[in-house]
N, C-alpha and C positions, 0 to 999 in steps of 0.2 A: 571356499568361494572366493573368486578374485574379480576385481573390477579394475579397469585401467583408465586413468584420467586422460582426457584428450580423445576418447572414443565416445562421442556424444550419443546418448540414447535418452529419450524423454521418459517421463514417469508413465508406467503402464496404466491402461484403462481398467476400470472395474474394481479398483482397490484404492482406498484412501479418500481424501477430501480436497482435491484440487480442481475438480470439475463440477459445475452446477447442473441442475436439471433444466434450468431456463437460461436464456440469454440475459445479460444485465438489463437492457431496457425493459423487458417484460417483467422481471423480478422487481426492478426499481419502481415500476408503475404500481405494482401491488403494494409495495412497502410505503409508498407515498400516501396511500389511503389510511394508514394507521397513525392517527394523530397522537396516540399515547406513546408510540415508538419515537416519533419525532420530538416530543417533549422530553422523554428520557435521554435521548441522544444529545439534544441541545444543552440540557442541564449538565450532563456529565462532561462533555467536551469543553464547554465554557469554563467549568471549574478547573479542569486539568490545565487548560491553556493559561489561565490566570496564575496558577501556582508555578507552572513551568517558567513563564515569562519573568516572574519576580526573582526566582533563584538564578536564572541565567543572567539577569541584569547585574547580579552581584560580582560576576567574573569579568574583569577587564580584558582577559585573554581568551574569551570564549571562541572568537573566530580563529585564533591560533590553535586552540584545541581541536576545532573542527578540521582545520588543515592537517593537523597531525594525525587525527583519526582516519581521514581520507587517504593520507599517504601510506599509513601502515597497511590499510586494507588493500590498496593498490599493489603494494609490495607482496602481500600474502598471495594474491591471485596470480602474480607473475611467477611464483615458485611454489605453488601449492603441492605438487607431488613430493618435492623435497621435504617440505615441512611436515606433511602427513607421515612420511616414512620415519622422520625423526621422532614424531609423536609416538608412533607405534613402538619404536625401539625403546623409548624411555618408559612407556606404560608397562611393557613386558618386563623391563628390568626391575620395576618396583612391585611386581607381583600380580599385575593385571593381565587380562586376556583381551586381545583386539580381534574383532570380527569386521570384515568388509562386506557391505551390503550394496549390491548394484542398484536395487530398486526396492519398492515397498514390499513386494512379495518376499524377497530374500530377508529383509529386515524382520518382518513379522514372523517368518519361520524360525529365524535365529532366536528371537526373544522367546517365542512360545516354547521351543525345545529347551531353552535354558531354564525356564520356569518349571516345566515338567520334570526336569532332572532333579530339582530340589524337593519334589514331592508336595509342593504347596499348591493349593487351589485358589489362592487369593494373592493379589499384589497391591501395594500402595504406590501411588504415583505422585510425582512432583509435576507441576504444570510444565508442559512440554509441547511446543508447536510441532516439533518433528514427529512425535508419536501421533499427534492429531492428523498430520499430513498423510501418514501412511495407513491410518485406520487401525492402529494397534489394538485399541479397546475391542473393536469388533472381532479381530483375529483371536484375541485372548478368550473372549466369551464363546466363540465358536469351538474352542478347545476345552471348554469347561472351567475356565479360570476367570475369577471375578476381579476386575480392576476397580479400585476405589480411588477416585480423585480426592486429593487432600487440600488443594487450593480452594478457598471458599467460593470464588466465582466459578471455578471449574466444577465444584461439587453441585452448585446450583444448576448449572447447565446439565450435568449428568442426571441428577434427580428429576429434573424437568423434562427429560428425554428430548433435549434441545440441542442446538448447535452454537458454538461460540461465535460472537459477532464482532469481537475486537481483539487485537493482539495482546494488549495489556490487561484489559478488563473484559473477560469473555462474556460476562452477563450484563454488559452495559445497557442492553435493551430491556432489562427488567427493573421495575421499581420495587420498593420494599414490601408493598402489599402483595405483589405477585410472588415475591420470594417466600413470604409467610405461607401463602397457599401451597406452594411447592413443598415446603418443609412438612406441613400438616398432612399432605397427601402421600409423600414418598419417603420421609425420613423415619427409620425405625426408632421407636421409643420416645418420640417427641411429645412434649407436654401439650395436651389439647387446648390449654389456655394460652398458648404461644401468642405473643403480640408481634406487631411489625416494627418495634423499636430496634434499631440496628444493634445495640449491645446485646439485646435479648436474642436476636437471631444468631449473632456470632457465638454466644454462649451455647446455644443449642447445637450448632455445628461442632463446637469444641468438645462437648460431651460425647457426641456421636463418634468423632474421630479418635478421641484419646484411646479408647479400647482397641480400635483398629491399629493404631500405631504400635501398641505394646504387644499385640498378638500376631502380627504379620511378619513373616520371615524374609520376604522378598520385596524389594522396591525397584521401581523403574523411574528413571529421570531423563531429562534432557540435559543440555549444558549451554550456558551462555558463552563460555570461552574455554579453550584448552591451550595450555602453554607447551609448545613443542620442546623447549630446552629441558624441561623437567618432567614432562608427562603429567602435569597437574591439570585438573579440571575444576571448573567453578560454576556455581549457580547463585544468582542474586534473586532475592525475593523479599517480601515485606510482611509475611505473616508468621514465619517460624516453622511452618509445616514442612518446608523443604529441608530444614536442619534436622527435623525428626526423621524424615525418610532417608536422609543421607548418612545417619549415624546409628539408628537402632537396628535395622534388619541385618540378617546374616549375609545376604546376597544383594548386591547392587548392580543393576544393569542400566547403563547409560546409552541412549540413542542420540547421536549428534550429527548434524549436517557437516559435511567435510569443510565447509567454508568458515567454520567457527574457530579454527586454529589461529593462534597468534605465535609469533616467534619467541618472545621473551616476556618476563615479568615487567620489564620497563615499559613494554608496549601496553600491558594490561592497565597500568596506572592511568593512561590516557582515557581508556574506555570506562573506568570506574568513576571518572569525573563527568564524562559526557552522558552516560546512560541514565543515572538517576535524575539529573536535571531535565533531560529531554523527555523522559517517560512519565514519572510520577510527580515531578516538581519537587524533588527532595535533594538535599545537598549530598547525601550519601545513602546507599541502600541500607535498610534496617538489618538485613541478614545477608551476608556475603560468605558463602561456604566454599572452601577450597579443599580438595583432597588429592592425594598423590598415592595411587596404588593401594596396597594392603599393609596395614600396621598390625602385627600380632597383638591380640587382646584389646584392640581399640577400633571400634567401628566395624563395618562389613568385612568379613574375612574372605569373601569371594567378590571380585570386581571384574565386570565385563564391559568393554567399550565397543559399541556398534557404530562404525563409521558409515554414514548414509550418503549415497550419491542421489538416486532417484531424480535424475534430470539435471543435476547440478553441473555435470560435465558438459551437457549441451549448452547451458548458460555460459559456462567458462569459454566455450569455443567461439562465442560471439564477442569480438573485441570491444564492441560498444555495449552490448547488453550485459556483459559480465559485471558491470558496476552494481547491478541489482544484488549481487552476492555480498556487497559490502554491508548490507543491512544488519543492524544489531537488535532488531525487534523492539525498538523503543516505543513505537506507535505515534511518534510526534506528527508524522504526516497525516495520520487519520484524524488527529485532534484539530487540525487546521483546515481540513478539506471540506469545502462547502457541499460537495456531492455526497461524501460519506455522511455528513451530519444530517442530511435529509433522507438518505435511503437506507442507512445502516449497513452492517457487515454481511447479512445473509444475502443481500442482492448480488454480491460478487460471486457467490457459489463456491468459494474456495475458503480454506482455513486461513488464508492470507487475504484479508480485505483491504479496502482503502487504496490509496495511491500506490503503495509498494506492492500490494497484491495485484494491481492492474498491470504491473510490469514484470513481476516475478512469476506469477502463476502461468501466464501464457508461455513463458520460456521453459518452465519445467515440464509442461504438458505438450508443447508444440503449439504454435500460435493458432492453428486451425481449430484446436479444441477449446480455446477460450478467445475466440475472435472478437467478441464484443467488449472485452475488458479494456483494451487500449483506448477505447473511445469513452470510457467511464470517467471523463475528466473535462473540465473547462479549460485546462492548460493555464490556469491563473498563476502558477508558480509558487504558491504558498508552501507546498510540500518541500520544494527545493530549499527555500529559506529556512524551514524548520528542521530539516534533516541534520542530525549532529555529525554525520560523516559525509555530508555534501553530495548525496546521490542526486544527480540531475534528472529527476523523474520526468519532468515535462519533455526533455529531449528524448528520453527512452520511450515515452509514449508515442512520440512522432515516429521514432525509429521502428517501433513495432507495428504502427498503423501501416507503414509502407510494406510490411510483410503479410498483412492480412489478405486472404484470398477475397477478391472483390467480385460481386455478381456481374454477369454479362451486361445487365441493364445499366449498372453504375459505370462500367468501363465505357459503354457506348455514350453515356451522357457526358463523361469527362472528355472523351475524344471529340464530341460535337462542340463542347465548350471551348476546347483548345482551337478548333477550326474557326469558330466565331470570333474569338479574341485575336486571331491572327489576321483577320480581315476588317479594316475600318468600316467598309460598307455593311458587312454583316453585323458588326458590333453595333452600329447605329440602328440598324433594323431591330436587333435584339433589345436595345434600350427602349425603343418605342413599344415593342411587344411586352416588355416587362411591366409597363404601366398597367397592364391588365391584372397584375397581381394585387393591385389596390382594390379590385372588386371581386377577384377570384380567390379561392382558397379560404382557409380558416381565419375569419375576422380580418381578412386582408393581410394576414401575416404568414400564411402558408402557401403551398403550391398545390395545384390540382393534380389528381392522379395522371400518370404513374409516378410523378415526382414528389407526391405527398409523403412518401416514406422518408425522404431526407428531412422534411420539415416537421415530422412527427415529434422530434425532440429538439427542434430549433425554431426560433422565430426569425424570419427574414427581416432585415432592416426595411423600414417603410420607404418606398421609392418616392423621390421628390416629384412635385407636380411638373417641374421644369428641369431637364437635364442640363449639365454643363454645356454640352454641344449646342442645345437649343438656345441657352442664354448667350453663348458666344456668337452664334449666328445672328441673333437679334441685335446684339450690341454692335457688331461690325457693320450691320446693314443700316444702323441709325445714322442720322446726319451728324457731321463732325461737331456742329455747334451744340447739339444735344449731348453728345458725349463729353464735350469740354465743360458743360455746365454741371456735370455730375448727376444728371437726373435719372440715368438708367441704373437700376439696381442689379445686384448679383443674383445668382440662382436662389429661388425660393424667397425673393424679395429683399435680400440683404442690401444695405445701402452702399453707395460708392465710398462714402467716408469711412464706414466701418471696414470695408475691404482694404482701403488704403492704410488704415491704422494697423491692420493685421499683416500688412506686407503683401497682400494678394493683389491680383489684377483688378483695377476699377477704373471708372471714368475719370477720376481725379488723380490717379497715381502715376500718370505718364511723365516722361522727361521731355520738355518741349524746348525747341530752339528756333531762331528765326534765320531763314536762308537769305543769301545775298539779294535775291529778287523780291524780298519782302514777304514771301509766303512762310507759313509756320509748318514745321515738321514735328512729328510726334514719335517718340521711342518709348515703347512700353517696357517697364522693368521686367527682366527675365526673358525677353524675346531675343 
């Protein structure tokens, strides 16, 4: 199978987890009713933010590292075909086999056939966003193959028949009492007296997984990075399950998005400093596993690398939007996002939630299929400040909003607004009419139908009792002596003295001079 970079095709429908069943506003409205979810999210994101902030503050060159990471990723995107061909050549040279998958369907078929060829009916899995993206677990199960997630959070999600809600902590929406109930209900051989003490829960998962590690011959992983110059792949994790999956089985199949390639080991050292601090708030990853092809008698004796496109060429084709492919899946943007903290990851409908999901998922699927996600943001900019590779997510959101297909009613409303703002007379009339919003709409902060759709998720600013135009007309009509005394206030009752102090127009802020005939002239600042 062959795919060509630069021939953009979006991810196919009907497979994988990039599209939700509901729009973001509708799903978010439901999530906001779940007070337990909000408490879980607030506790988890606050804890991670605090840890991350402390270890980042230890590095005086953090901003320089961010610049370096951004520069490396920009370079990679500019010559991605060349680097992927180099990676393929090196992987093959060290005993691996490289497969190119144009989309989720091709990738699922490749992996399923590879597993079948081993005769195994079970695989162990390392946490992988790419395999979640393509719906690999469902494809394996349909072929009679049992996938077993070995990351603790992913195992919780799998046993609970749930979906991940965070890039780094997939079960962030669950508390320990809920996890205990899931283990009692779905984990084979669990002690009925299991408590919700975290070490006890971890020990139960360890006992369940240990036998699986030792008896399963095939593993499926993702990859955080791939080094083009040597054909080396790497996985970073914090539990050690990845190390077990990457060393014990006979066959290892890695599914990797094409954007994860790096030119050299020197480039990797930058990201191994950025990633742990931005993601888990650690100085270094507890487990960093690197492997290069096949080594006789040591580790997997069959290695397959599946290079996944699935819409990435479509993202690459957009010279603005392609910076979303710089993402290293650290989840820093999720942990600082006020929208994510309140709505959770499931509201986004995609395996990629939060701010990065709001710009990546629409590009992978085509904007029309995820049209509500670019609006799932207040554009506060916290995500840009937190991103270790300096992805300007707010600018990408605005860029994508301009590509969203807008309803005819909305287009008509915007055209009418443009006409009104182009005419001083119509604008003044509109200002007078806008005062009706003080008594119309939801608590005076919304708009009546058919404009109520716009204010369903927004509050209009409260209109002042007196517009600037009204105040100016009243002021200029007042007697000169009254104006000179500073007795007329600004809009909404602001005093002339206060306006003068702020540098704005006021009764006392003018420049006065005496004319030769003895009369006084007045020149207002700024006129």
